[in-house]
N, C-alpha and C positions, 0 to 999 in steps of 0.2 A: 504494499499500499503506500502511496505517495502523499505526503502532506502538502497542501496548497497554502502558500503564504499570502494573505490578503492585505499585507503591509499595514495592518492596524486600522484600516478604514473603518468608520462607524456610519457612513451615510448608507441608509438602506436602499436607496436607489441603485448606488454603485455595487453594494453587496449581493443584491439579487441579480444584477447583471453579470457580475463575476461567475455567479453559480450557473446562470443559463449558457454564457459564453463557454464555460469549461465542459459542460455535458454536451455541448454540440461540437466542440472543436479539439478538445484534447484527445490524444491517441486512445482508440479502443484497445482493449485487451489488458488495461491497467485499471486498478482500483485506486480512487483518490479520496482523501479527507480534507474537507474544508471547514474551518471554524470562522465565525465573525460575530462581532458585537454590534448592535445597532443602537444609535441615538433614539431617544423616544419617538415610537412610531406604531402604527397599526399595520399589520401585515395581513391583506385580505386574499382568501382563497380564490382560485382561478374562477370558479363558477358562482360566486356570491355578488348580490346586488349591494354594493358599497354603501349607498345612502341608507339602507335599512340595517346596517350592521353597526353604525357609528353615531356617536353624538357630536355632530358637526360643530356646533357652536363651542362645544368645550374643547375640541381639538383646535379649532382656530384660535381660541383664547390662550392655549398653552403651547402653541407651536409644535404639535405633534404631527409628524408626517404620515400620509396615508399611501400605500404602495401595494399594488396587486402582484401576487407570485404567480408562477406558471403551475403550481401544483394545487390539487384539490384541498378539501378540508375547510375548517373554519377560521374565522378571523382571530388573530392573537396579538396581544401587545407585548412590544419589545422595549427595553431600555438598557442602560449600561450595566444593570445587573443581572442580565439575561445572556447567556451564552448559546449560540446557534451552531448546530453541527450539521454537516451534509456529507453522506457517503455516496460517491459516484461510482457507478460500476457498469458492466454490460448488462443489457437486458435479458432476463429469462423469466418465463411464466411463473416459476416456483417462487420468484422474489416479489412478484406484483401482489400488493397488499399484504405482504408478509413482514409487517412493521417489526416483529419480534426478532427475526433474523438480524436486522441492522441495528436494533436497540440493545441487543445482548451485550456487545463489547462495552458500551456505555453503562449499562447495568452492573456488569461484573466489576467495573473500576469504582463505582458508586458503592458497592457492597464492601470492596476492600477499604474504602475510606469510612466504613461505619453507617452508611446510609441504606436502610433495609428497602431499597428499590426493587420493584418487579413490573412486568408488563401486565396491563390489564385492560380489559375492554377492547375496543376497535383499535386504538393507536395511542394509548396513554401510558406513560410511566408514572406510577404512584408509589407513595409511601403510606401504608395503611389505606386509608380512604381519601387521601390528599394527592391531587394530581401535581407533579413537579415537572412534566414534560409532556408535550403532544407531538405527534409525528405526521408527515404527509410525504406523498410521492409524486414524481413526474416521471414518465417514461416515453420514450420514442420507440421505434422499431429495433433500435440497435442499442441505446444507451438508457439508463435510468438514474435518478438519485432518490434517496430517502434523506430527508432532512427533519430536524426537529428543534425544539427549544429546550433548554435547561435553566429553569428558574432558580438561580443561586440567591440573589437578594434584590428581586425586582420590587419596585413600588406597586404592590398589589392593590392599594386603594385607587390607582388609576384605571385598572381593569373594568371595573363597574361604572366609573365616571366616563371612560372613553369609548366603551363598547355598549352596544344596545342588544343585550341578550334576548333572543326570540323566545316567545312564550311556548312555541311548538317544543323546543329543546327543553325548556324548564319542565313543562308538564310531563313529557314523554320520559325524562330522566328523574323525575320527582325530587328536583333541587329547587330551592328558592331563588339562588342566583349563582352564577359561575364563581363569584367570589368565594363562597363557602367551600368550594371543591378545590382550590389550588393552594398551594404552600410553597415557601422558598426552602431550597435545600440547606440553606444557612441554618434553619432551625433544627437540623439533625446533625449538624456537624459540632464537634468539640471545639474547634478553633476558627475564628474568622478568616475568611479568605477573599482576596480581591478577584475579580472576574478573571483577570489575566493570570493570576496565580492557580485558580481553579482550572483554566483551560490547560495550563502546563501539567497539572496533576492528571488530567484525562489523557493527555497525549503521552505522559510517562507511562501510564497504564496499557494504553493501546500499543506503543512502540516500547517495549521492555529495554533496559540498558543493553542487553546482549543483542539486540536488534538495531541496525543502521536505521536512523530516520531520514528517509530520502525526502527532499524538500523541492518542490516546483515553485519557481519565482516567475510571476508574469512577466512576460517580454513587452517590447514596445508594440509589436504586432498585436498581442493580446489586448493591450491597453487601447489600441484603435477601435478594436471590435467591441470592448466593453463600453468605451465611451459613446460610442455609435448607439449601442443599445439603450444606453441612459437617455440620450437626446431624443431617439425616435420612439422609445417605448416606456421605459420605467419613469422617466421625468414627465410624462404627458398625461393630461387629464383624461384624455380619451380612453387610455389604458387603465388608469387607477380608478376612474368613476364610471365612465361611460355613460350612454344615455339608455334608460329603461324605456322600452316602446310602450305606446298606448296598449291598454289591454282590456277586455271584456270580462275575462273569466281568470280567477286565480284559485289554484287547488295546491294544497300543501299536505305532504305526509312525511312521517318519520319512519323509514324502513331501518333494517339492520345495518344497511350501508351508509345511512346518514339521511339527512333532510333533503327531499327533493320538492321544489316549488316550481309549478308551471304557471305561466302567464301566457294566455292566448287572446288574439283578437280575431273574431270571427265576422267574416262579411255578411251582409244582409242575406245573400243567397245561401249561406250555411257552410261556406267553406273558410278554412283557416288562412287568415291574411298575414298574421303575424305570430310568432312564438318565441318565448324566452324561458330558459330553464336555469333556475338558480339552485344553490344548495351547498352543502359542505360534504358531499360524497366525493369518492375518488374513483377515477377511471383512467385508462391508458388511452383511449381514443377522445378526440374533442367532441364536447357535447353538441357543438354547433352542427354536427352531421345529423343528429336527430332532429334538431330544430329544422334544418333545411328540408328534411324528408317529409315533415308535417305540413309545410306551407303549401297551399293550393289544394289540400286534402279535404274532403267533406267531413264536416264535424259530425261524425256517426262512428259508432264503436267499430262495425266491420271494415269501414275504410281506414280507420286508425290502426286497427290490427294488421290490415293489408300493407300499410305503408311501413310498418316497423317489422314486418316478418322476417326480413333478412338481417336484421340487427341483432348481434350478440350483446344483449343489455349489459352483462356483467363487464364487458370491455368499456363501457361508457359510465356506468354509474355504480358498479360493484354488485353484490349479492342482493338482488331484488327478484321477486316472483313476477313473470311476465303478466299474468292475469291481473294482479294487483296494480302493476304499473299502468296498464290500460285503464283500470278502474279509476286511478288517480286522474288521467286526462279527461275521462268521459263521465266518470261516476260522481256521487256526492263528496263534498269536502270531508276529510278525516284528518286525524292527528295522531 
């Protein structure tokens, strides 16, 4: 495994651009590990409706950056007390949505530090009933990454102030708020650690003293590509917020794979004119392919079934029942 040096950058726009550049352009056949620390920011999941996930006025007042990532999952708050890790590797189906496989090295190091961490639920690392890390994935046909947060000493009061927790998620998980579920790793350590010192402990655990730590340093050519990604994508409102289309119908359901939220605009003649699918689900394929397949289709169950017949839904949204997925589009609202 090769460690990627991000040069201590804390701008979330740049760090997400580094991650995307590396997964798309560094040589295949090698595994890489990237760590980065972001200034106060909210990182939005690829398929989420940004304006429905955040408290915009609070974010503006406190100069919190909002950046969309290319992986699925839910919105998360980052600051200097949060360490982010990303494992970059060749794609294989057995790794897809296998968060435990990637989190295990991190969990083992935390255990060695006296933190009783374990993988639980869909994609969380927890200590007892408290979440200390969430994970997400992005994959192409050849490469993929699994990245996650490590809440060392994050300002947890900002989580509920900056994020708008959806009632769907609260009701389905039986929690009053996301704040009650999270904790800092610092609470379980015998000694205080800076985020940089914590990062070094994790690196020492993953790269033992007997193993040479190979380091990749970004080249001028890498930086040209990274800076272009920031300018053309991560630094733009169109990517981070985007426009939500007008819709007549909204249907939301919480599956084992996560929240799926359909927005449809249906013409007077009964055909689908516009569709947008939001949620914190994970999938390998772009959800826009499902959206495009539904445009122009008659808003009738049989027509919807026919339009989606050739799609492997697992590749787009994860583990969902096809019948229940069609019910969501056409049937009564459910939570």
